[in-house]
VEXDREN-2710 file (C-alpha; in Angstrom, 1 decimal):
% VEXDREN-2710
k/r/px/py/pz
1/MET/13.3/62.9/-3.4
2/LYS/14.5/60.8/-5.5
3/ASN/16.5/58.7/-2.8
4/GLN/13.5/58.3/-0.5
5/ILE/11.6/56.8/-3.9
6/LEU/14.4/54.5/-4.2
7/LEU/14.2/53.5/-0.6
8/LEU/10.5/53.0/-0.9
9/VAL/11.3/51.2/-3.8
10/SER/13.9/49.0/-2.2
11/LEU/11.5/48.6/0.6
12/LEU/8.2/47.4/-1.5
13/LEU/10.7/44.8/-3.4
14/ILE/11.8/43.3/0.4
15/PHE/7.8/43.3/1.7
16/ALA/7.6/41.6/-1.8
17/GLN/9.8/38.9/-1.7
18/CYS/9.4/38.2/2.2
19/LYS/5.6/38.1/1.6
20/LYS/6.4/35.1/-1.5
21/GLY/8.5/32.9/1.2
22/SER/5.3/33.2/3.8
23/ASP/3.6/32.4/1.0
24/ASN/4.9/29.2/0.7
25/HIS/4.8/28.5/4.0
26/THR/1.0/29.2/4.1
27/TYR/0.1/28.3/0.7
28/ILE/-3.1/26.1/0.3
29/HIS/-3.4/24.0/-2.9
30/PRO/-6.3/24.4/-4.8
31/ILE/-7.9/21.5/-6.7
32/THR/-7.1/21.6/-10.5
33/ALA/-9.5/20.3/-13.4
34/GLN/-7.8/16.8/-13.7
35/ALA/-8.1/16.3/-10.2
36/ASP/-10.2/12.7/-9.4
37/THR/-11.9/13.9/-6.1
38/ASN/-13.6/10.6/-5.2
39/VAL/-9.9/9.9/-4.7
40/VAL/-9.5/9.5/-1.1
41/LEU/-5.9/8.2/0.1
42/PRO/-5.4/5.7/3.6
43/PRO/-3.3/6.5/5.6
44/SER/0.5/6.9/5.4
45/TRP/0.9/3.4/7.3
46/ALA/-1.2/1.3/4.8
47/PHE/1.8/2.2/2.1
48/GLY/4.0/0.1/4.1
49/VAL/3.9/-3.7/4.4
50/LEU/0.9/-5.1/6.3
51/TYR/0.0/-8.7/7.5
52/GLY/-3.4/-10.7/8.2
53/ALA/-3.8/-14.1/10.4
54/TYR/-6.1/-16.6/11.9
55/THR/-4.8/-16.1/15.0
56/ASN/-5.3/-15.5/18.6
57/GLN/-4.4/-13.0/21.6
58/GLU/-1.4/-15.0/22.2
59/GLN/-0.4/-16.0/18.7
60/THR/-0.7/-12.9/17.1
61/ILE/1.6/-11.3/19.8
62/GLU/4.1/-14.2/18.6
63/ARG/3.9/-13.9/15.2
64/VAL/4.0/-10.2/15.4
65/ASN/7.6/-10.6/17.6
66/GLN/8.7/-13.1/15.0
67/ILE/8.2/-10.5/12.2
68/ILE/10.1/-7.8/13.9
69/GLU/12.5/-10.5/15.1
70/HIS/13.1/-11.9/11.2
71/ASP/13.6/-7.9/10.3
72/TYR/10.4/-7.5/8.3
73/PRO/8.5/-4.2/8.3
74/ILE/5.3/-4.3/9.8
75/ASP/2.9/-1.5/9.5
76/ALA/-0.7/-3.7/10.6
77/PHE/-1.7/-6.8/11.6
78/TRP/-5.5/-7.9/11.4
79/ILE/-6.9/-10.6/12.8
80/ASP/-9.0/-12.5/10.3
81/SER/-12.6/-14.0/10.7
82/TRP/-11.5/-16.8/13.8
83/PHE/-11.5/-12.9/15.3
84/TRP/-15.5/-14.3/16.6
85/ASP/-14.5/-17.5/17.2
86/HIS/-11.3/-18.6/17.8
87/ALA/-11.3/-21.9/19.7
88/ASN/-14.0/-23.6/16.8
89/LYS/-11.8/-22.6/14.6
90/GLY/-15.0/-19.9/12.9
91/ARG/-17.3/-22.9/12.8
92/GLY/-20.3/-20.8/13.3
93/PRO/-23.0/-19.9/13.3
94/GLN/-22.7/-18.7/16.8
95/LYS/-20.7/-15.9/17.1
96/TYR/-21.1/-14.6/13.3
97/MET/-21.7/-11.8/14.6
98/ASP/-22.5/-11.3/17.9
99/PHE/-21.2/-8.1/18.5
100/ILE/-19.0/-9.2/21.5
101/ALA/-16.6/-11.6/19.7
102/ASP/-14.5/-14.4/21.0
103/THR/-13.3/-13.4/24.5
104/ILE/-11.4/-16.9/25.8
105/GLY/-9.3/-16.8/22.5
106/PHE/-8.5/-13.2/23.2
107/PRO/-9.0/-12.4/27.1
108/ASN/-7.7/-9.3/26.7
109/ARG/-8.2/-7.0/23.5
110/LYS/-6.9/-3.2/24.9
111/GLU/-3.7/-5.3/26.0
112/MET/-3.5/-7.1/22.5
113/TRP/-4.1/-3.6/20.7
114/ASP/-1.8/-1.4/23.3
115/TYR/1.5/-4.0/22.2
116/LEU/0.7/-3.5/18.8
117/GLU/0.6/0.2/19.0
118/SER/3.6/0.7/21.2
119/GLN/5.7/-1.2/18.2
120/ASN/4.3/1.1/15.9
121/ILE/1.6/-1.5/14.2
122/LYS/-2.3/-0.9/13.2
123/GLY/-4.5/-3.5/14.4
124/GLY/-6.9/-4.7/12.7
125/PHE/-10.6/-7.1/12.6
126/TRP/-12.7/-9.3/10.0
127/ALA/-16.6/-8.1/10.0
128/TRP/-19.2/-8.9/7.4
129/ASP/-22.4/-7.4/7.3
130/CYS/-25.3/-9.9/8.6
131/ILE/-26.1/-11.8/11.9
132/PHE/-27.0/-14.9/11.9
133/GLU/-29.7/-16.6/14.4
134/THR/-28.7/-19.5/16.1
135/GLY/-26.4/-18.9/18.5
136/ASN/-26.3/-15.2/18.3
137/GLU/-30.6/-14.6/19.3
138/VAL/-30.2/-11.9/21.2
139/ALA/-28.3/-9.7/18.9
140/PHE/-30.6/-11.4/15.3
141/LYS/-33.8/-10.1/18.0
142/ASP/-32.3/-6.9/18.7
143/PHE/-32.2/-5.8/14.4
144/GLN/-34.8/-7.7/13.9
145/ASP/-37.6/-5.6/16.5
146/LYS/-35.5/-2.8/15.2
147/GLY/-36.5/-3.1/11.9
148/TYR/-32.7/-2.8/11.1
149/PHE/-32.9/-5.7/8.6
150/LYS/-33.2/-5.1/4.9
151/ASN/-34.0/-8.9/4.4
152/THR/-33.5/-12.4/6.1
153/TYR/-33.2/-15.8/4.7
154/VAL/-32.5/-19.4/5.8
155/GLU/-28.6/-19.4/4.9
156/SER/-27.3/-23.0/3.8
157/ASN/-23.9/-21.8/2.3
158/PRO/-21.4/-23.5/5.1
159/TRP/-19.1/-20.7/5.5
160/HIS/-19.3/-20.1/8.9
161/ASN/-22.4/-22.1/9.1
162/ASN/-21.7/-25.4/10.6
163/SER/-19.7/-27.5/8.1
164/THR/-16.2/-25.7/6.6
165/THR/-14.2/-23.3/7.8
166/THR/-12.2/-22.2/4.5
167/ALA/-11.9/-24.2/1.3
168/MET/-9.6/-27.5/2.5
169/HIS/-10.8/-29.4/4.7
170/GLN/-14.8/-30.1/5.8
171/THR/-15.4/-29.9/9.6
172/GLU/-15.9/-33.2/11.1
173/GLY/-19.5/-33.6/12.0
174/GLY/-20.5/-31.0/10.0
175/THR/-24.2/-30.7/8.4
176/LYS/-25.6/-28.3/6.1
177/LYS/-28.4/-27.7/8.0
178/GLY/-29.1/-23.7/7.1
179/THR/-29.7/-21.3/9.7
180/LEU/-31.9/-17.6/9.2
181/CYS/-29.9/-15.0/8.8
182/GLY/-30.8/-10.9/8.9
183/ASN/-28.8/-8.8/6.4
184/ILE/-28.1/-5.1/8.0
185/ASP/-29.8/-2.4/5.7
186/PHE/-27.0/-0.4/5.7
187/ASN/-29.3/2.0/3.4
188/ASN/-30.6/3.2/6.4
189/PRO/-28.9/5.6/8.7
190/GLN/-30.9/4.8/11.7
191/ALA/-29.2/1.2/11.3
192/VAL/-25.8/1.9/10.3
193/ALA/-26.0/4.7/13.0
194/TYR/-26.5/1.3/15.4
195/PHE/-24.5/-0.5/13.7
196/LYS/-21.6/1.7/14.4
197/GLN/-22.5/1.8/18.2
198/ARG/-22.9/-1.2/18.3
199/MET/-18.7/-1.9/17.2
200/LYS/-17.5/0.9/19.1
201/HIS/-16.3/-0.9/22.0
202/PHE/-13.3/-2.8/19.3
203/PHE/-12.0/1.0/18.4
204/ASP/-12.4/2.2/22.3
205/GLU/-10.1/-1.0/22.9
206/GLY/-8.0/-0.1/20.3
207/ALA/-8.1/-1.9/16.4
208/ASP/-7.4/1.2/13.7
209/PHE/-9.4/-1.1/10.4
210/ILE/-11.5/-3.2/9.7
211/LYS/-11.4/-6.5/6.9
212/LEU/-14.7/-6.5/5.2
213/ASP/-15.7/-9.8/3.8
214/ARG/-18.7/-11.1/2.2
215/THR/-20.2/-7.9/0.0
216/SER/-18.4/-4.8/-1.7
217/ALA/-21.4/-3.1/-1.6
218/ILE/-20.7/0.4/-1.3
219/PRO/-23.1/1.4/1.3
220/VAL/-21.5/-1.1/3.9
221/CYS/-18.1/0.1/2.8
222/LYS/-18.9/2.7/3.6
223/ALA/-20.5/2.0/6.9
224/MET/-16.9/0.4/7.6
225/PHE/-14.9/2.7/6.7
226/GLU/-16.7/5.4/8.7
227/LEU/-16.1/3.2/11.5
228/SER/-12.2/3.2/11.1
229/GLN/-12.1/7.2/10.5
230/GLU/-14.4/7.7/13.3
231/PHE/-13.6/5.7/15.6
232/GLY/-10.1/4.6/15.2
233/LYS/-7.8/5.0/17.8
234/GLU/-4.9/6.5/15.6
235/THR/-6.7/7.2/12.3
236/LYS/-7.2/11.1/13.4
237/GLY/-9.3/11.3/10.4
238/ARG/-8.4/9.3/8.2
239/GLY/-10.0/5.2/7.3
240/MET/-9.3/2.2/6.4
241/ILE/-10.6/-1.2/4.9
242/PHE/-10.4/-3.9/2.9
243/SER/-13.0/-5.1/0.9
244/HIS/-13.4/-7.6/-1.8
245/THR/-13.4/-6.0/-5.7
246/GLY/-16.9/-5.5/-6.2
247/GLY/-18.9/-2.2/-6.1
248/GLN/-17.7/-0.3/-8.2
249/GLU/-20.7/0.6/-9.6
250/THR/-20.5/4.5/-9.2
251/GLU/-17.5/6.5/-8.7
252/GLU/-18.0/6.8/-5.0
253/TYR/-15.7/3.3/-4.2
254/LYS/-12.8/5.3/-4.3
255/LYS/-13.7/7.3/-1.5
256/TYR/-13.5/3.6/0.9
257/PRO/-10.0/2.5/0.1
258/GLY/-8.9/0.0/0.2
259/LYS/-9.3/-3.1/-1.9
260/TRP/-7.9/-6.3/-2.8
261/THR/-7.6/-9.2/-5.7
262/ASP/-10.3/-11.5/-3.7
263/ASP/-9.5/-15.5/-2.4
264/THR/-6.2/-16.0/-5.1
265/ARG/-5.1/-19.6/-5.9
266/CYS/-1.9/-20.8/-4.9
267/ASP/-0.9/-21.5/-8.2
268/TRP/0.8/-19.8/-12.0
269/ASN/-2.3/-19.9/-13.7
270/ILE/-5.4/-21.5/-14.3
271/GLU/-4.9/-22.4/-18.2
272/ASN/-2.4/-25.5/-16.6
273/PRO/-2.9/-25.8/-13.0
274/ASN/-0.6/-27.8/-11.2
275/LYS/-3.1/-28.9/-8.1
276/LYS/-6.8/-28.9/-8.3
277/PHE/-9.0/-26.1/-6.3
278/ASN/-12.4/-26.2/-5.2
279/SER/-15.1/-25.0/-7.5
280/TRP/-15.9/-22.1/-4.9
281/VAL/-12.5/-20.1/-5.4
282/PRO/-12.5/-18.4/-7.9
283/PRO/-10.5/-19.1/-11.2
284/VAL/-7.6/-16.2/-10.2
285/ALA/-3.9/-17.5/-9.5
286/PHE/-0.6/-15.9/-9.9
287/LYS/-0.9/-14.6/-13.7
288/GLU/-4.7/-13.7/-13.4
289/ASN/-4.1/-12.0/-10.2
290/ILE/-1.4/-9.8/-12.3
291/ALA/-4.5/-9.1/-14.7
292/MET/-6.5/-8.2/-12.4
293/TYR/-4.2/-5.0/-11.8
294/LEU/-3.2/-4.3/-15.7
295/ASP/-5.8/-5.4/-18.1
296/PRO/-7.6/-2.5/-18.9
297/ASN/-10.4/-5.0/-19.8
298/LYS/-11.1/-5.4/-16.0
299/LYS/-13.0/-2.8/-13.9
300/SER/-10.3/-4.4/-11.2
301/SER/-7.4/-2.2/-12.9
302/LEU/-9.0/0.9/-12.4
303/ILE/-8.9/0.5/-8.6
304/PRO/-6.3/2.9/-7.1
305/PHE/-5.6/1.0/-4.1
306/LEU/-5.3/-2.2/-4.7
307/SER/-3.7/-5.0/-2.6
308/GLN/-3.5/-8.4/-2.7
309/ASP/-3.1/-11.8/-0.5
310/LEU/1.0/-12.2/-1.2
311/GLY/1.7/-15.6/-2.5
312/GLY/-1.9/-16.3/-2.7
313/PHE/-4.9/-17.0/-0.3
314/ASP/-6.4/-20.6/-1.3
315/MET/-3.2/-23.5/-1.3
316/GLY/-5.7/-26.1/-3.2
317/ILE/-6.4/-29.3/-2.5
318/THR/-3.2/-30.2/-1.1
319/ASP/-0.1/-29.7/1.2
320/GLN/2.1/-28.9/-1.3
321/LEU/4.0/-25.7/-1.5
322/ASP/5.8/-23.5/-4.2
323/GLU/8.8/-21.4/-2.8
324/GLU/9.2/-20.3/-6.5
325/LEU/5.3/-19.0/-7.1
326/TYR/6.0/-17.6/-3.6
327/ILE/9.1/-15.5/-4.4
328/ARG/7.8/-14.1/-7.9
329/TRP/4.8/-13.5/-5.7
330/LEU/6.0/-11.2/-3.3
331/GLN/8.3/-9.9/-5.8
332/PHE/5.9/-8.8/-7.8
333/ALA/3.6/-7.5/-4.8
334/MET/6.6/-5.3/-3.8
335/PHE/5.7/-2.9/-6.6
336/SER/1.8/-2.7/-5.9
337/PRO/0.5/0.3/-4.0
338/ILE/-0.9/-1.5/-1.0
339/VAL/1.0/-5.2/0.4
340/GLU/-0.2/-7.6/2.3
341/THR/0.7/-11.0/3.6
342/PHE/-2.5/-13.6/4.1
343/ALA/-3.1/-16.8/4.0
344/GLN/-5.7/-19.3/4.5
345/PRO/-5.5/-21.1/7.8
346/GLU/-4.7/-24.4/6.2
347/ASN/-1.0/-23.3/4.8
348/LYS/1.0/-23.8/7.8
349/THR/3.6/-21.1/6.7
350/ALA/0.7/-18.6/6.5
351/ASN/2.9/-17.1/4.4
352/MET/5.6/-16.1/6.1
353/ALA/8.9/-15.7/4.2
354/TYR/10.7/-17.3/6.9
355/LEU/8.8/-20.5/7.1
356/ILE/8.8/-21.2/3.8
357/SER/12.7/-21.2/3.0
358/SER/16.2/-19.3/4.3
359/GLN/16.1/-17.8/0.4
360/ALA/12.5/-16.9/0.4
361/ASP/13.7/-15.0/4.0
362/SER/16.5/-13.7/2.8
363/ILE/14.2/-12.4/-0.8
364/TYR/11.3/-10.9/1.0
365/ARG/13.1/-8.9/3.7
366/GLN/15.1/-7.3/0.7
367/TYR/12.3/-6.6/-1.1
368/ALA/10.7/-5.4/2.0
369/HIS/13.2/-3.3/2.7
370/LEU/13.4/-1.5/-0.7
371/ARG/9.4/-1.0/-0.5
372/MET/10.2/0.8/3.5
373/GLU/12.8/2.8/1.4
374/LEU/10.9/3.8/-1.9
375/PHE/8.1/5.3/0.4
376/PRO/8.6/9.3/-0.5
377/TYR/8.0/8.0/-3.8
378/ILE/5.4/5.7/-3.5
379/TYR/3.5/8.2/-1.4
380/SER/4.2/10.8/-4.1
381/TYR/2.1/8.8/-6.9
382/ALA/-0.5/7.6/-4.2
383/HIS/-1.4/11.8/-3.7
384/LEU/-1.0/12.5/-7.5
385/ASN/-3.6/9.4/-8.0
386/ARG/-5.8/11.8/-6.6
387/LEU/-4.2/15.1/-7.8
388/THR/-4.0/13.8/-11.6
389/GLY/-5.8/11.0/-12.0
390/GLU/-3.4/8.8/-13.3
391/LEU/-3.3/5.5/-11.3
392/MET/0.3/4.4/-9.7
393/MET/0.7/1.1/-11.8
394/ARG/0.3/2.8/-15.0
395/LYS/-0.6/0.4/-18.0
396/ILE/1.3/0.1/-20.9
397/GLN/-0.9/-0.3/-24.3
398/GLY/-0.8/-4.2/-25.1
399/GLN/1.8/-5.4/-22.5
400/ILE/-0.5/-6.6/-19.9
401/TYR/1.9/-8.2/-17.6
402/GLU/4.4/-5.0/-17.8
403/TYR/3.6/-1.7/-16.0
404/LEU/5.2/1.1/-15.3
405/PHE/5.3/1.7/-11.3
406/GLY/5.1/5.4/-11.1
407/ASN/6.6/7.0/-14.1
408/GLU/10.3/6.4/-13.5
409/ILE/10.1/2.1/-13.0
410/PHE/9.0/-0.3/-15.4
411/VAL/8.4/-3.8/-13.8
412/ALA/7.8/-7.3/-15.6
413/PRO/7.2/-10.0/-12.9
414/VAL/8.2/-13.4/-14.3
415/TYR/5.1/-15.6/-13.9
416/GLU/5.9/-18.4/-15.8
417/GLN/7.5/-21.3/-13.6
418/GLY/10.9/-22.6/-14.0
419/ALA/11.6/-19.2/-16.1
420/THR/15.3/-17.5/-15.5
421/ASN/14.9/-14.8/-18.4
422/ARG/12.3/-12.7/-19.4
423/GLU/11.2/-11.0/-22.1
424/VAL/10.5/-7.5/-22.3
425/LEU/9.1/-4.7/-24.3
426/LEU/10.4/-1.2/-22.8
427/PRO/8.8/1.8/-23.6
428/ASP/9.7/4.7/-25.1
429/GLY/13.1/6.4/-24.4
430/ASN/15.8/4.6/-22.7
431/TRP/16.0/2.6/-19.6
432/ILE/18.6/1.2/-17.0
433/ASN/18.5/-1.8/-15.6
434/TYR/18.4/-1.4/-12.2
435/TRP/20.4/-5.2/-11.0
436/THR/23.2/-4.1/-13.7
437/GLY/23.3/-0.6/-14.7
438/GLU/23.3/-1.5/-18.4
439/LEU/21.5/0.8/-20.5
440/TYR/18.8/-0.2/-22.9
441/GLU/17.4/1.8/-26.0
442/GLY/13.4/2.1/-25.9
443/LYS/10.7/0.9/-28.0
444/LYS/13.0/-2.5/-28.5
445/ASN/12.3/-6.5/-27.3
446/TYR/15.0/-8.0/-25.0
447/THR/15.6/-11.0/-23.2
448/VAL/16.9/-10.3/-19.8
449/ASP/18.3/-12.6/-16.3
450/ALA/16.4/-13.2/-14.4
451/PRO/17.2/-15.1/-11.8
452/ILE/15.2/-16.0/-9.1
453/GLY/16.0/-13.1/-6.6
454/GLN/15.7/-10.5/-9.3
455/ILE/12.6/-9.3/-11.0
456/PRO/13.3/-7.2/-14.3
457/LEU/13.2/-3.6/-13.2
458/PHE/14.3/-0.9/-15.6
459/ILE/14.7/3.2/-14.5
460/ARG/13.8/5.0/-16.9
461/GLN/17.2/7.2/-17.6
462/GLY/16.2/11.1/-16.4
463/ALA/14.8/9.7/-13.4
464/ILE/14.9/11.3/-9.8
465/ILE/14.1/9.0/-7.1
466/PRO/13.5/10.1/-4.0
467/MET/14.2/7.5/-1.1
468/ARG/14.5/7.4/2.5
469/GLU/16.8/5.4/4.7
470/TYR/15.0/2.2/6.1
471/ALA/12.7/1.7/9.2
472/ARG/10.6/-1.1/10.5
473/SER/7.2/1.2/9.8
474/ILE/6.3/4.0/7.8
475/GLU/5.5/5.5/11.3
476/LYS/9.1/5.0/12.8
477/GLY/10.5/6.4/9.5
478/THR/11.1/9.9/8.6
479/ASN/11.3/12.2/5.8
480/ASP/14.0/14.6/7.9
481/THR/16.2/13.1/5.2
482/LEU/16.0/12.1/1.7
483/ILE/17.9/10.2/-1.0
484/LEU/17.4/11.7/-4.0
485/HIS/19.0/8.8/-6.4
486/ILE/19.2/10.6/-10.4
487/TYR/19.6/8.8/-13.5
488/PRO/21.3/11.2/-15.7
489/GLY/21.1/11.5/-19.4
490/ALA/18.0/13.0/-19.8
491/ASP/15.8/16.3/-18.5
492/SER/13.2/15.5/-16.2
493/ALA/10.7/16.6/-13.3
494/PHE/9.9/14.8/-10.2
495/THR/6.7/16.0/-7.6
496/PHE/7.6/15.2/-4.1
497/ILE/4.6/15.4/-2.1
498/GLU/4.1/15.1/1.6
499/ASP/2.1/15.5/4.2
500/ASP/0.7/14.9/8.1
501/GLY/-0.3/11.1/7.0
502/ASN/-3.0/10.8/8.8
503/SER/-5.5/13.9/8.8
504/ASN/-8.0/14.9/6.1
505/ASP/-5.8/18.0/5.5
506/TYR/-4.9/17.3/2.4
507/LEU/-8.6/17.0/1.3
508/LYS/-8.5/21.1/2.0
509/GLY/-5.2/21.0/-0.3
510/ILE/-2.9/21.5/2.8
511/TYR/0.3/19.4/2.0
512/ALA/3.6/20.1/1.3
513/LYS/4.9/20.2/-2.3
514/THR/8.7/20.7/-3.6
515/MET/9.7/20.3/-7.6
516/ILE/12.6/19.0/-8.6
517/SER/14.2/18.9/-11.9
518/LEU/17.0/17.2/-13.6
519/LYS/18.1/19.0/-16.8
520/ASP/21.6/18.0/-18.9
521/ALA/22.9/20.8/-20.8
522/ASN/26.8/21.4/-22.1
523/GLY/28.4/18.1/-20.4
524/MET/27.1/18.9/-17.0
525/SER/23.6/17.6/-15.2
526/LYS/22.0/20.4/-13.5
527/LEU/19.5/18.9/-10.3
528/ASN/17.3/21.8/-8.8
529/ILE/15.5/21.2/-6.0
530/ALA/13.0/24.6/-5.7
531/PRO/11.6/25.6/-2.3
532/THR/8.5/23.4/-1.2
533/LEU/5.3/24.7/-1.5
534/GLY/2.7/24.2/0.8
535/TYR/2.9/22.6/4.1
536/TYR/1.2/20.3/7.0
537/LYS/0.9/20.1/11.1
538/GLY/4.4/19.3/12.6
539/ILE/6.6/20.5/9.3
540/LYS/9.8/21.1/9.7
541/ASN/11.3/23.7/8.3
542/THR/14.9/22.1/7.4
543/ARG/15.7/18.5/5.1
544/ASN/18.8/17.0/5.0
545/TRP/19.6/15.9/1.6
546/GLN/21.9/13.3/-0.3
547/ILE/22.5/12.9/-4.2
548/CYS/22.9/9.5/-5.4
549/ILE/24.2/9.7/-8.9
550/HIS/23.9/6.6/-10.8
551/SER/26.2/7.4/-14.2
552/SER/28.2/5.1/-16.4
553/LYS/30.5/8.5/-17.1
554/ALA/32.6/9.5/-14.0
555/VAL/31.6/12.2/-12.1
556/THR/34.6/14.5/-11.3
557/LYS/32.8/17.8/-9.8
558/LEU/29.4/18.1/-7.7
559/THR/28.8/21.7/-6.9
560/LEU/25.7/22.8/-4.5
561/ASN/25.0/26.1/-4.9
562/GLY/27.8/27.5/-6.5
563/ARG/30.5/26.0/-3.7
564/ILE/32.5/21.9/-3.2
565/LEU/30.3/19.2/-2.4
566/PRO/32.3/16.3/-1.7
567/PHE/30.9/12.9/-3.1
568/LYS/32.3/9.2/-3.0
569/ASN/32.2/6.8/-5.1
570/GLU/31.1/3.1/-5.2
571/GLY/32.1/1.6/-9.0
572/LYS/29.3/3.4/-11.2
573/THR/27.5/4.7/-8.3
574/TYR/28.5/8.8/-7.2
575/ILE/27.4/9.5/-3.3
576/SER/27.3/13.3/-2.5
577/ASP/27.8/14.3/1.2
578/LEU/24.7/14.5/3.6
579/PHE/23.7/18.8/3.6
580/SER/21.0/20.3/5.5
581/ALA/18.5/22.9/3.4
582/ASP/15.7/25.4/4.3
583/LYS/12.6/23.4/2.2
584/TYR/11.9/26.9/1.5
585/THR/15.0/28.1/-0.8
586/GLN/16.0/27.1/-3.9
587/ASN/18.6/24.5/-4.4
588/ASP/21.1/23.9/-7.6
589/ILE/23.2/20.9/-7.8
590/LYS/25.5/20.9/-10.5
591/ILE/27.0/17.9/-11.9
592/SER/30.1/17.8/-13.7
593/TYR/31.7/14.6/-15.7
594/LYS/35.4/13.6/-16.9
END
């Protein structure tokens, strides 16, 4: 009888252990009290590198090919307002918007979108929320007869209204004559449904997302987002738009990502401008653009997934380029939630680094590659924005122009012209200079080198930063192999989160979470990779890992679950061999030092 009881207990224990492992495979994460449930994630590709331009079909393909040939990452490409009338450079009012767009500049949009898709690039186009009557009489009358306009009025603003293109040059022969404009009623469900049907064919051809201009009203953002969500060929449920920074009257705006910092000036600051700008261009240059992310007095600093026109949008009343400004701007942009490169059509470089200088080309490639390698880190913090309510770009009290990118990386943008060093005030704790490996004590001021190729970056001592191998787009890349960069010297933990990247299953708690912790004790470091909790469609059970240890102390031995793990060293960096492990089992790495 005693043996039977022991056998029964043993079987129950085995069953419990099996059930526990099985639970990890099927676990659905609950919504916690600290979650910001208004936050909706854009698709994973939005966290790569995106581009916009005023190109026609032939130029779009050429631009994309040039980006690829210069070894830049590219995840998405949108065509701005000339999508509707490229031949006339967006002069208007005809074509804005006729729901047909330019069929001469884009003779086969499906072919264009198909080409982008074949390169793992999402395609987007520009839209707004109104219809000009002149030249678009059929569409105007259609909406007017159905009662789908909120109001009509005579629009005399020259934007796409027979006068100017953007800010820089007056169109020859332009007039200030107005045209009747109908604002579509996006508070009317029937009007919204009809608008969607009129726009659907663009997505049937292969478009994926929209750049929304002129308004950021929540009802309009919602409709444009739902177009992408419902009809986008590759979205699989997740929508994506770009809208202006307005529309923050309620938290609902977070449901329709993303936004950008509006039309910025290609200048260092507005206090001491280097060039003149037209009066309509918002008073936001590089320094003010940084503040839009980090000044707690600005509502824009609360936006979860905020982007910017890398390099600035408006050149000013000049053809002058500023290579230094462009480089400093790109360095900052690569450490923001969403990266996009765009400029007004009068900028002949289109803010493409390879058209600016060989130095800009090299630096852009370096930082853009680093951005793509950091995807596991960045995407985890995108999820944590929803799960904890903490932004990816974390403010430091009293320091508007310095911030934490996640919890492990301190960033100090160089926003002063000609500067080759930067004064920084580091947060609490110890910090490692990313470029030199030098250790700095927190809560102190330092002046650090900042040559043109370097933005001051510091890594928190104890940091765990998951990275992956470079790929030209997020979807071409994979988390099948992760490189854990660790900076021993303090105890820490990192929550690595992944999902399928394109569905809304994560809103139901369907995603995978892996806790990774680092502890220092008795002259050694212990790195623990806990069993993955949760799952998502397409998850693989095994992963390759590599440990990359950044240490001023010489590493003498690595063990993985008690067995020797071979490694090599490159200066003060110690790199383990790759090892494969089941995601749903625990792995312990011990690091011994001389």
